[in-house]
C-alpha positions in Angstrom: 91.2 103.5 109.5 94.5 103.1 110.4 96.0 100.2 111.5 93.2 97.9 109.6 96.0 95.4 108.9 96.4 96.6 105.5 100.2 96.3 105.2 100.2 92.4 106.9 97.1 91.5 104.1 99.2 92.9 101.4 102.6 91.5 102.4 100.4 87.7 102.2 98.8 88.6 99.3 102.2 89.2 97.3 103.4 85.5 99.5 100.9 83.9 98.1 101.6 85.5 93.9 105.3 84.8 94.7 104.2 80.8 95.2 102.4 80.6 92.5 106.3 81.7 90.4 104.5 85.1 89.7 106.7 88.2 89.4 105.6 90.7 92.2 106.9 94.0 93.4 105.3 95.1 96.5 105.6 99.6 96.7 105.0 101.0 100.3 103.3 104.8 98.8 102.6 105.6 102.4 104.8 107.9 102.5 103.4 109.5 105.9 103.7 106.1 107.9 105.6 103.9 106.2 105.3 100.0 107.6 106.4 98.0 105.0 109.9 97.6 105.7 109.0 96.3 108.9 106.8 93.4 107.9 110.0 92.7 105.5 112.5 93.1 107.9 114.2 95.9 106.1 116.0 99.3 106.2 113.9 101.9 104.9 117.2 104.2 104.2 116.2 103.8 100.2 113.1 103.7 98.2 110.7 105.5 96.0 111.3 108.9 97.4 115.2 108.6 96.7 114.6 107.6 93.0 112.2 110.2 92.5 114.6 112.8 93.7 117.4 111.5 91.8 119.5 110.4 94.7 120.0 106.7 93.7 118.8 104.3 90.6 115.9 102.0 90.6 117.8 99.1 90.6 119.6 100.0 94.3 116.3 100.6 95.8 114.5 97.4 94.6 115.3 94.6 97.4 114.7 90.9 96.9 113.2 89.2 99.7 113.6 86.0 99.8 111.9 85.6 102.9 108.7 86.3 101.1 110.0 85.7 97.5 109.1 88.6 95.8 110.5 92.2 95.3 110.4 95.4 97.6 110.6 98.8 97.1 110.1 100.6 100.2 109.1 104.3 100.9 112.5 105.5 100.9 113.7 108.6 103.2 110.7 110.8 104.5 110.0 113.8 103.2 107.4 116.1 103.5 106.6 116.7 99.8 103.9 114.0 99.6 101.6 115.3 97.4 104.3 116.5 94.9 105.8 112.6 94.7 102.2 111.4 94.2 100.9 113.6 91.1 104.7 113.5 90.1 105.0 112.7 86.1 108.2 110.9 87.1 106.3 108.7 90.0 103.9 107.8 86.8 106.4 107.1 84.1 108.5 104.4 87.0 105.1 102.7 87.3 104.3 102.2 84.0 108.4 101.2 83.2 107.9 98.5 86.5 104.5 97.2 84.5 106.5 95.7 81.8 108.7 93.8 84.3 106.5 92.2 87.1 103.3 90.1 86.8 101.5 91.8 89.4 102.4 95.3 91.6 100.8 96.0 94.7 101.0 98.9 96.4 100.3 99.9 100.0 98.4 103.2 100.2 97.5 105.2 103.1 93.5 104.7 104.3 91.2 106.3 101.7 89.6 108.6 104.4 92.6 109.6 106.7 94.8 111.6 103.5 94.0 112.2 99.8 97.4 110.5 99.1 94.6 107.2 98.4 93.0 108.8 95.3 96.7 110.5 94.2 97.8 106.7 94.4 94.6 104.9 93.2 95.2 106.9 89.0 98.3 104.7 89.0 96.3 101.7 89.4 93.9 99.6 88.1 92.0 99.6 91.0 91.5 99.2 94.8 91.5 96.4 97.6 89.7 97.5 100.6 90.6 96.2 103.7 88.0 96.4 106.7 89.1 95.0 110.4 86.1 93.4 111.5 84.8 94.7 115.0 87.1 98.4 114.4 85.6 100.0 111.0 82.3 101.7 111.2 79.6 101.3 108.4 79.9 105.0 108.4 83.5 105.2 107.1 82.9 102.7 104.8 80.0 104.2 102.9 82.3 107.5 103.1 85.2 106.1 101.4 83.1 104.0 98.8 81.7 107.1 97.8 84.6 109.2 97.6 86.2 106.7 95.6 82.9 106.6 93.1 83.0 110.2 93.1 87.2 109.7 91.7 85.9 106.9 89.6 88.5 104.7 91.5 87.6 101.1 90.4 87.2 98.9 93.5 88.0 95.4 93.1 86.7 94.2 96.1 86.5 94.3 100.3 88.5 92.5 102.2 87.3 91.3 106.1 89.9 90.8 108.4 90.2 90.4 112.3 87.2 88.3 112.1 86.8 85.9 114.9 84.7 82.7 113.4 84.1 81.6 117.5 82.2 84.4 118.0 80.3 85.5 114.3 78.7 83.2 112.1 79.0 84.3 109.1 78.2 81.7 106.7 81.6 82.0 104.3 82.9 84.4 106.3 84.0 87.3 103.4 83.0 90.9 102.9 85.0 93.4 101.1 86.7 96.6 102.8 89.4 99.5 102.3 92.8 100.1 101.6 95.1 98.3 99.4 95.9 99.7 95.7 96.5 96.7 93.6 97.9 96.3 89.7 97.9 93.8 87.7 100.7 93.8 84.8 100.3 92.4 81.5 96.3 92.7 81.5 
C-alpha cells in the first residue's frame, strides 16, 4: 500500500548501516511517486532517469548526504516510460556497476500490489523486504503480495511491521514482517 512508511524506514536503515562505516547507496526507483528526495531534503532534478536517458553521468547524479551518512541516487526528472526504464539493459548494467562500489545498495520501490514496477525492480536485487503498517494493511493484501512474489520467484528477505502502538498492543517481541522495499547487499 502507499504511505506505509517504506521510504522513511529505508532511510533509517541506510542511516544505521552508514553509522557502521558501510558504503551505502539508496536508490529511488519509485518512478511514479518518488519521495526519497523529500526525506533526504534534496532536489529531484537529476537522478536515475537522467542517467539512463543519457542526459548526465552517474557521478553527477549521486549525492553525498551528510545528514544520513550515505549516498543517494534520486529518481530524477519525471518520465512516462517507467517499464522501459525498469526493464532496460542499461539499468541492469548500472546496478551491476554500483555493486562493485558499495557494501549495500537499498532500493525504494513502489508497493508490490499497486503496479508491476516492483516485480521488475526485484530482478535487480538479492531480495525484497516488505513494510507493513500495523493497523492499515489488510491480511488479504499481504497474502496477495507474497503470492505474487513467490509466483515470480522473488526472494523475500523479511517483513517489517511499522506504526505499532506498543501501549495498545501486546506483541511479545513486537516483530513481524511485510512489504515494499527492495534490498541489495554487495559482496555476498
